[in-house]
C-alpha positions in Angstrom: 66.9 -33.6 33.6 66.4 -37.3 32.3 63.0 -35.9 30.2 62.0 -37.8 27.0 62.1 -36.3 23.9 59.2 -36.2 22.0 59.5 -36.9 18.2 56.0 -36.7 16.3 56.5 -39.8 14.3 58.4 -42.2 16.3 56.6 -44.5 19.3 58.0 -43.5 22.7 59.0 -45.2 25.1 60.3 -44.8 28.6 64.0 -42.4 27.6 63.9 -44.4 24.5 63.6 -43.7 21.2 62.3 -46.3 18.6 61.8 -46.5 14.9 61.9 -49.0 12.1 63.9 -52.0 13.4 66.3 -49.8 16.0 65.8 -47.8 19.4 68.3 -45.2 20.6 68.4 -43.7 24.4 67.4 -40.2 24.9 67.5 -38.0 26.7 67.5 -33.6 27.3 70.1 -32.1 29.9 70.7 -28.7 30.8 73.7 -28.9 28.4 71.7 -30.1 25.3 70.2 -33.0 24.0 72.0 -36.4 24.0 71.2 -38.8 20.7 72.9 -41.7 20.6 75.3 -41.1 23.3 76.8 -37.2 20.6 76.1 -34.1 23.1 74.7 -32.0 20.2 74.2 -27.9 20.9 71.9 -26.3 23.3 68.1 -26.8 21.6 69.0 -29.4 19.2 67.7 -32.8 18.3 69.7 -35.2 16.3 67.1 -37.5 13.8 67.8 -40.5 11.7 65.4 -42.5 9.8 62.8 -39.8 9.9 60.6 -39.0 7.0 59.8 -35.1 7.3 56.4 -34.8 6.4 56.2 -36.9 10.3 58.4 -34.0 11.6 55.5 -31.9 13.6 57.0 -31.0 16.8 58.2 -27.6 17.4 62.3 -27.4 17.6 65.5 -27.7 15.6 66.9 -31.0 14.3 69.8 -31.8 12.7 69.7 -35.0 10.1 72.7 -36.4 10.0 72.2 -39.1 6.7 70.0 -39.8 3.8 68.1 -41.8 5.4 65.7 -38.8 5.9 62.6 -38.9 3.5 60.8 -36.4 1.7 63.5 -33.5 2.3 64.6 -31.1 -0.6 68.1 -32.1 -1.3 69.3 -35.6 -1.9 72.1 -35.5 0.5 70.1 -35.8 3.4 72.3 -34.0 5.5 70.7 -30.9 6.8 69.4 -28.6 9.6 65.2 -28.4 10.1 63.6 -25.9 11.6 60.1 -26.6 12.4 57.7 -23.7 13.7 53.8 -24.7 14.6 50.5 -22.8 14.6 49.7 -22.6 17.8 45.6 -23.2 17.6 46.4 -26.9 15.3 49.9 -27.5 15.8 49.9 -30.9 14.5 47.7 -28.8 10.8 49.1 -26.2 10.5 53.4 -25.3 10.1 56.2 -24.5 8.5 59.5 -26.2 7.9 62.9 -24.8 7.1 65.8 -26.8 5.7 69.4 -25.6 5.0 71.7 -28.1 3.1 74.9 -28.8 5.2 76.8 -28.9 2.2 75.4 -25.5 -0.1 73.8 -23.5 3.0 70.9 -23.7 0.4 67.5 -22.9 2.6 64.7 -24.5 1.2 61.0 -23.6 2.7 57.5 -25.9 2.8 53.6 -25.2 4.3 51.7 -27.9 6.2 48.5 -26.6 5.0 45.5 -28.7 6.6 47.5 -31.7 7.3 48.7 -31.5 4.0 52.3 -30.0 2.4 53.3 -28.1 0.1 56.5 -28.6 -2.8 59.8 -27.3 -1.2 60.8 -23.6 -2.7 64.6 -22.4 -2.6 64.2 -19.1 -0.8 65.9 -16.3 -2.5 66.8 -13.3 -0.7 64.4 -10.4 -1.8 67.1 -7.5 -1.7 69.0 -9.7 -4.1 67.4 -8.3 -7.5 68.9 -10.6 -10.3 71.0 -13.5 -9.8 71.4 -14.8 -13.8 70.3 -17.4 -13.0 68.3 -18.4 -16.4 70.8 -19.7 -18.7 68.4 -18.4 -21.9 67.8 -15.1 -20.4 68.4 -12.6 -23.1 65.2 -13.8 -24.6 63.7 -16.4 -22.7 61.3 -13.8 -21.9 60.4 -13.2 -25.1 60.2 -9.7 -25.0 62.5 -8.5 -28.2 61.9 -8.4 -31.5 63.7 -6.4 -33.1 63.4 -8.0 -36.6 59.5 -6.6 -36.1 56.4 -8.1 -34.8 55.6 -10.8 -36.9 57.4 -12.7 -39.1 56.4 -15.0 -41.9 58.6 -18.5 -42.6 57.9 -19.9 -45.9 58.0 -23.9 -46.8 60.9 -25.7 -46.4 63.2 -22.7 -44.7 65.2 -21.7 -41.7 64.9 -18.3 -40.2 65.4 -16.0 -37.5 61.9 -15.2 -36.2 62.3 -13.0 -32.4 65.7 -12.6 -31.2 68.0 -15.5 -31.0 65.2 -17.9 -31.5 64.7 -19.2 -35.5 62.4 -21.8 -37.1 62.6 -24.5 -39.7 59.8 -25.8 -41.9 59.4 -28.7 -44.6 57.0 -28.6 -47.3 53.7 -27.5 -47.5 54.4 -26.1 -43.7 54.1 -22.2 -44.1 54.5 -21.0 -41.0 53.9 -17.1 -38.6 55.8 -16.6 -35.7 54.1 -13.5 -34.1 54.5 -11.1 -31.3 51.3 -11.2 -28.7 50.6 -10.2 -25.0 52.3 -12.0 -22.7 51.0 -14.7 -21.0 51.4 -13.9 -17.7 50.0 -10.5 -15.4 54.2 -9.4 -15.4 54.7 -10.1 -19.0 54.5 -7.7 -21.9 55.2 -10.3 -25.0 54.9 -13.6 -26.2 56.0 -15.6 -28.9 52.9 -17.5 -30.7 53.7 -19.8 -33.7 51.0 -20.7 -36.2 50.7 -23.3 -39.1 49.4 -21.3 -42.0 45.8 -21.9 -42.1 45.5 -24.3 -45.3 48.1 -25.8 -44.9 49.4 -29.7 -45.5 52.8 -30.6 -44.3 52.5 -32.8 -41.6 56.0 -33.7 -40.7 57.9 -32.1 -37.4 58.5 -28.6 -37.1 61.2 -26.6 -35.1 58.2 -23.7 -34.2 60.5 -22.1 -31.6 64.3 -23.0 -31.6 66.9 -21.0 -29.3 71.1 -22.4 -29.9 73.1 -21.5 -26.7 76.3 -19.7 -27.5 79.8 -20.5 -25.8 79.2 -18.1 -22.9 76.1 -19.9 -21.8 77.4 -23.3 -22.6 79.9 -23.4 -20.2 77.6 -22.7 -17.4 76.1 -25.8 -18.2 78.6 -28.9 -17.9 78.3 -31.3 -15.1 75.0 -30.0 -14.2 71.5 -31.0 -14.1 68.6 -28.6 -15.5 65.2 -27.0 -14.8 63.4 -26.0 -17.9 60.3 -24.0 -17.1 57.5 -22.0 -19.5 54.0 -21.2 -19.6 52.3 -22.0 -22.6 48.8 -21.9 -24.1 47.2 -23.8 -27.4 45.8 -22.4 -30.2 41.9 -22.9 -30.9 42.7 -25.4 -33.5 45.7 -26.9 -32.6 46.3 -30.5 -35.0 48.9 -32.3 -33.5 48.2 -35.7 -32.1 46.5 -34.9 -28.7 47.2 -31.8 -28.9 50.8 -31.9 -27.5 54.0 -30.1 -28.2 57.3 -31.5 -28.7 60.3 -29.7 -25.7 63.7 -31.1 -27.0 67.2 -29.8 -25.2 70.1 -31.4 -27.0 73.5 -31.1 -26.4 76.4 -31.7 -29.6 80.4 -32.2 -29.5 81.0 -30.7 -32.9 83.5 -28.0 -32.7 81.8 -24.9 -32.3 78.1 -23.7 -31.5 75.1 -24.4 -34.1 72.2 -24.7 -35.1 70.6 -28.0 -34.8 68.1 -27.8 -37.3 67.0 -31.4 -38.2 69.8 -32.9 -38.6 71.0 -33.4 -35.2 74.5 -32.7 -33.8 77.1 -34.5 -34.1 77.5 -36.6 -30.2 74.4 -35.8 -30.4 72.7 -36.6 -26.4 68.9 -35.2 -25.7 68.9 -34.0 -21.9 65.7 -33.4 -22.3 62.6 -34.8 -24.2 59.0 -34.3 -23.8 55.6 -34.4 -24.8 53.6 -31.4 -23.2 50.1 -31.2 -23.8 48.9 -27.4 -22.9 45.3 -26.2 -22.8 44.0 -22.8 -24.6 44.6 -21.1 -20.7 47.9 -20.1 -20.2 49.6 -23.0 -17.8 53.1 -23.6 -16.7 55.3 -26.5 -17.4 58.3 -28.0 -15.5 60.7 -30.2 -16.5 64.1 -31.5 -15.8 67.2 -32.7 -17.6 69.6 -35.3 -17.1 73.0 -34.8 -16.4 75.5 -32.6 -18.9 78.6 -34.8 -18.9 81.5 -34.5 -21.4 82.9 -32.4 -23.3 80.1 -30.3 -25.7 80.7 -27.5 -27.5 76.7 -26.9 -28.8 73.3 -26.5 -27.1 70.2 -26.3 -28.1 66.3 -25.9 -26.9 63.9 -26.9 -29.4 59.5 -26.5 -28.9 59.1 -28.9 -32.2 55.3 -29.3 -33.6 54.3 -32.5 -35.5 50.9 -31.4 -37.1 48.3 -33.6 -38.6 45.6 -32.9 -41.0 45.4 -29.4 -43.1 45.4 -26.5 -40.9 43.1 -24.3 -39.3 42.7 -20.7 -38.5 44.4 -21.2 -35.1 46.8 -23.9 -35.5 49.9 -23.8 -33.6 50.6 -22.8 -29.7 52.0 -20.0 -28.2 54.8 -19.7 -25.4 56.3 -17.0 -22.9 58.4 -16.9 -19.9 60.8 -19.9 -21.0 63.7 -20.0 -17.7 66.7 -22.5 -17.9 68.7 -23.0 -15.0 71.7 -25.1 -13.1 70.3 -27.5 -10.7 73.6 -27.1 -8.2 75.3 -31.0 -7.4 73.8 -33.1 -4.6 70.3 -30.6 -5.0 67.1 -33.3 -5.4 65.2 -30.1 -6.9 61.8 -31.1 -8.3 60.0 -27.3 -8.8 61.4 -24.1 -10.7 61.8 -21.2 -9.1 60.1 -17.8 -10.2 60.9 -16.5 -13.3 63.7 -14.0 -13.7 62.3 -11.0 -15.5 64.8 -8.5 -16.3 64.5 -5.1 -17.4 63.9 -4.5 -21.2 67.3 -2.7 -21.6 69.1 -4.8 -20.8 68.1 -8.2 -22.3 68.2 -5.9 -25.6 71.7 -4.9 -25.2 72.2 -8.8 -25.0 70.4 -9.7 -28.2 72.1 -6.9 -29.7 75.9 -9.0 -29.4 73.8 -11.7 -31.4 71.7 -8.9 -33.9 71.7 -5.0 -34.1 68.6 -3.2 -36.3 68.7 0.4 -36.3 69.1 3.4 -38.6 72.9 4.6 -38.6 73.9 7.6 -40.3 76.2 6.3 -43.5 79.0 9.3 -45.3 79.7 9.1 -48.8 82.8 7.7 -49.6 86.0 7.1 -47.9 84.7 4.3 -45.5 84.8 5.4 -42.3 84.0 4.4 -38.4 80.2 4.3 -38.0 79.9 2.4 -34.6 81.8 1.0 -32.0 80.3 -2.6 -31.9 79.8 -5.2 -29.3 79.0 -8.2 -31.4 79.5 -12.0 -30.5 81.1 -12.1 -34.3 81.7 -10.4 -37.4 78.3 -9.6 -38.4 76.9 -10.3 -42.1 75.2 -6.6 -43.1 72.1 -6.1 -45.4 70.5 -2.8 -45.8 71.8 0.6 -46.6 71.4 3.1 -49.5 72.5 3.3 -52.7 76.0 2.7 -53.1 76.1 1.4 -49.4 79.8 -0.7 -48.8 81.5 -2.0 -45.6 85.3 -2.8 -46.1 86.9 -3.7 -42.5 84.1 -4.3 -40.0 84.8 -6.0 -37.7 82.9 -7.7 -34.4 83.7 -4.1 -32.9 83.6 -1.6 -35.1 81.4 -0.3 -37.8 82.8 0.7 -40.9 80.6 1.9 -44.5 79.9 4.2 -46.8 77.4 4.6 -49.3 76.6 7.2 -52.5 74.4 9.2 -51.0 74.7 10.8 -46.8 71.9 9.4 -45.3 71.0 7.4 -42.3 69.5 4.0 -43.7 68.6 1.1 -41.5 71.3 -1.6 -41.1 70.8 -5.3 -40.2 74.0 -6.9 -38.5 73.5 -10.2 -37.5 76.3 -12.6 -35.6 73.9 -15.4 -34.7 74.5 -19.0 -34.2 
């Protein structure tokens, strides 16, 4: 047919495409497109060195090298579909890109000549991808210890399930369950330095150490962290900032980092964010997780200034830590994966169980089957309560008078 292929962003000559310092012969025939002498499947055009922001002609394209810019992935090898809106085809259109190596699809739209960010396409009929590495309580929904936990000065205390707080002198704090910051969230976690407190060194306000089953997922990968945060009315830190730190370590087993740091520590995310008094979403990207790590912890830390007022702190919700697949050039997080509360509770109960359990008189008996991560430490119980032989799988005990007291079984890191 001998027709010239019109690819927007390239200057056209007779049967020649010119871009940069190079030109290629191109023609369309009944069997498909020919570019650089390569015959492609019918209806597809091979492109090289193209800025995808300028690729606005409707059609199906194959990008063969990393010289194509403004794509969603670093490899630059992908299939590109361009769909235009008929009334204004150069100002309103959609690009859909599928990565050649991983088969992952990304979508963006051009609205009135302004491109949106790339978004990964997720099939709607897959309810949960389990992509949130700290999903067991990243939504801040599970509070087995109660809805308001006091943290004394110079202590380390678990608050909501999976998250702890450590303080220094004159830094008594409270971590409370409050209304969720997004329309689909029930609860969020509010950290607050108690009014009148004067300690001004760093506090690990909310810190979540990862367990072995969570650590294995991040090995060799880069990570994307996203969360929703709101500042307290009297936030006192310099510039109203909150620190975000994701640390890995090479110590022997999963552990709390606290304020002492890990052996062989690497801070793969280290940033300050400045929340406003209106909830907003933040996204941070990590360096690649390298080496044989055995420990990791996400910390939201706080460095207060002066004497605490009535609302000195911040609220956080919908924390998501997800893997960026190798070779993917992702700069934005996926939508927070909101799982069912019962599923979250079951995962949290591997670390902590709080509940009323019927305990008989001696001799000791098997009271309950457990699914805990390690042999738990037990507190509570009635007069004469004893537990001999409890394992991570079975609770064994008795007490002087048969009753159903509240027991707390903790195997948290």
